C-alpha positions in Angstrom: -9.0 9.1 10.4 -11.0 5.9 10.8 -13.6 7.1 8.3 -11.0 7.1 5.4 -9.8 3.7 6.3 -13.1 1.9 6.4 -15.0 3.8 3.7 -12.6 5.0 1.1 -13.6 7.2 -1.9 -13.5 5.1 -5.1 -13.8 6.1 -8.7 -16.1 4.0 -11.0 -15.1 4.1 -14.7 -17.5 3.1 -17.5 -16.7 -0.2 -19.3 -18.2 1.2 -22.5 -15.0 3.0 -23.1 -16.4 6.6 -22.9 -14.2 7.6 -20.0 -17.2 8.7 -17.9 -16.8 8.2 -14.2 -18.8 8.2 -11.0 -17.3 8.9 -7.5 -18.7 7.1 -4.5 -17.7 5.5 -1.2 -17.5 1.8 -0.4 -17.3 -0.2 2.8 -14.0 -2.1 2.6 -15.1 -4.7 5.2 -18.2 -5.7 3.2 -16.7 -5.3 -0.3 -13.0 -6.1 -0.3 -12.9 -6.9 -4.0 -13.4 -4.4 -6.8 -16.9 -3.0 -7.0 -18.9 -3.3 -10.2 -22.2 -1.4 -10.4 -24.6 -1.0 -13.4 -25.3 2.7 -13.9 -26.3 5.1 -16.6 -23.6 6.4 -18.9 -24.9 9.7 -20.5 -22.3 9.6 -23.2 -23.3 6.1 -24.4 -26.9 6.9 -23.5 -27.5 3.5 -21.9 -26.9 1.6 -18.7 -23.5 -0.1 -18.6 -21.3 -1.7 -15.9 -19.0 0.6 -14.1 -15.9 -1.0 -12.5 -13.9 0.4 -9.6 -10.6 2.0 -10.5 -7.8 2.2 -8.1 
């Protein structure tokens, strides 16, 4: 149970508006705010910011 509370599964959605998502885990103690990662969007065919979706 502790695993799900500390490191929840989050969905990262592309800010390019393509609807592409990545799924990852994050440490809630280190990153209490919404996570933003720059990753590759294959639909847009470039690196864009992916924002955490709740």
